[in-house]
C-alpha positions in Angstrom: -20.3 19.5 -13.0 -22.5 18.3 -10.2 -23.3 14.8 -8.9 -26.6 14.8 -10.8 -24.8 15.7 -14.0 -22.6 12.7 -13.5 -25.5 10.4 -12.8 -27.3 11.7 -15.9 -24.2 11.2 -18.1 -23.8 7.6 -16.9 -27.5 6.9 -17.5 -27.1 7.7 -21.2 -24.3 5.1 -21.6 -25.8 1.8 -22.6 -23.2 -0.6 -21.3 -20.4 -0.9 -18.8 -17.7 -0.7 -21.4 -18.9 2.7 -22.5 -19.1 3.8 -18.8 -15.6 2.4 -18.2 -14.3 4.5 -21.1 -16.1 7.6 -19.7 -14.5 7.0 -16.3 -11.0 6.9 -18.0 -11.8 10.1 -19.9 -12.8 11.9 -16.7 -9.4 10.8 -15.2 -7.5 12.2 -18.1 -9.0 15.6 -17.4 -7.5 15.8 -13.9 -4.9 18.5 -13.4 -1.7 16.7 -12.4 -0.2 17.1 -8.9 3.2 18.5 -8.6 6.2 16.2 -7.9 6.4 17.5 -4.3 2.7 16.7 -3.8 3.3 13.0 -4.6 4.4 12.3 -1.0 3.5 9.9 1.8 1.5 12.6 3.7 -1.2 12.8 1.0 -0.9 9.2 -0.2 -4.1 7.2 0.4 -3.5 3.9 2.2 -5.6 0.9 1.3 -5.4 1.3 -2.5 -3.7 -1.2 -4.7 -2.8 1.6 -7.1 -0.9 4.6 -5.9 -3.3 7.4 -5.0 -2.6 10.9 -3.7 -5.4 13.2 -2.5 -4.6 16.8 -1.5 -7.1 18.8 0.6 -6.9 22.5 0.2 -8.6 24.9 2.6 -8.5 28.7 2.4 -8.8 30.5 5.7 -12.1 32.2 6.0 -13.8 29.8 3.6 -15.5 26.7 5.0 -15.4 24.8 1.7 -12.7 22.2 1.0 -11.1 21.7 -2.4 -9.7 18.4 -3.3 -7.2 17.5 -6.0 -5.9 14.0 -6.7 -3.8 11.8 -8.9 -3.1 8.1 -9.5 -0.7 5.9 -11.4 -3.7 4.0 -12.9 -6.1 5.4 -15.5 -9.3 3.9 -14.1 -8.4 5.0 -10.6 -7.8 8.6 -11.9 -11.3 8.5 -13.3 -12.7 7.4 -9.9 -10.8 10.3 -8.3 -12.4 12.6 -10.8 -15.8 11.3 -9.8 -15.0 11.8 -6.1 -13.8 15.4 -6.9 -17.2 16.1 -8.5 -18.9 14.7 -5.4 -16.9 16.4 -2.7 -14.6 19.2 -3.9 -16.0 22.7 -3.1 -18.3 21.5 -0.4 -18.3 22.3 3.3 -17.2 19.6 5.8 -20.8 19.2 6.9 -22.0 18.7 3.3 -19.2 16.2 2.7 -20.2 14.1 5.6 -23.8 14.2 4.5 -23.1 12.8 1.1 -24.1 9.1 0.8 -21.3 7.9 -1.4 -22.6 4.3 -1.6 -25.9 5.6 -3.0 -24.1 7.7 -5.6 -21.9 4.8 -6.6 -25.0 2.6 -6.9 -26.7 5.2 -9.2 -23.5 5.3 -11.3 -23.4 1.5 -11.4 -19.9 1.4 -9.9 -20.7 -1.0 -7.1 -21.5 -3.9 -9.4 -18.7 -3.3 -12.0 -15.6 -2.7 -10.0 -13.3 -5.4 -8.8 -13.2 -5.9 -5.0 -9.7 -4.4 -4.9 -10.9 -1.3 -6.8 -14.0 -1.0 -4.6 -11.8 -1.2 -1.5 -9.6 1.5 -2.9 -12.6 3.7 -3.7 -13.9 3.3 -0.2 -10.4 4.1 1.2 -10.5 7.4 -0.8 -13.9 8.3 0.5 -12.8 7.5 4.1 -9.8 9.8 3.6 -12.0 12.6 2.2 -14.4 12.2 5.2 -11.4 12.2 7.6 -10.2 15.5 6.0 -13.7 17.0 6.4 -13.8 16.0 10.1 -10.4 17.6 10.7 -11.6 20.9 9.1 -14.9 21.1 11.1 -15.3 23.9 13.6 -13.9 22.6 17.0 -17.4 22.8 18.7 -18.8 20.5 16.0 -15.9 18.0 15.9 -16.8 16.6 19.4 
């Protein structure tokens, strides 16, 4: 699935309740993290719910793969949306994605509580930080 597919899917849903249910369904499709991956090193700070994001990088491949988990269904769905946006992209592509614009197109900005919005932005910040850490040294300056 690509970002545009998500935007298209959301545009077919008439009201926020249907979109909310769809977000939850996306979260239910996430592959669970292992017990050892639920640790402080990958835990996202700034989220009311518990959120873990794992960044995988294979040597010789510029692309980063993200996996995530949460103890809250709606937050798991938000993680699933972020994985569609960012997983499998290069660090440069990750940094070029305008997350606020995507959230606006999905209607997330106006329907999430301030706490959920803050958590979502904390997750985006974490992904962007991971991207910066995996950039080539000459580009990270």
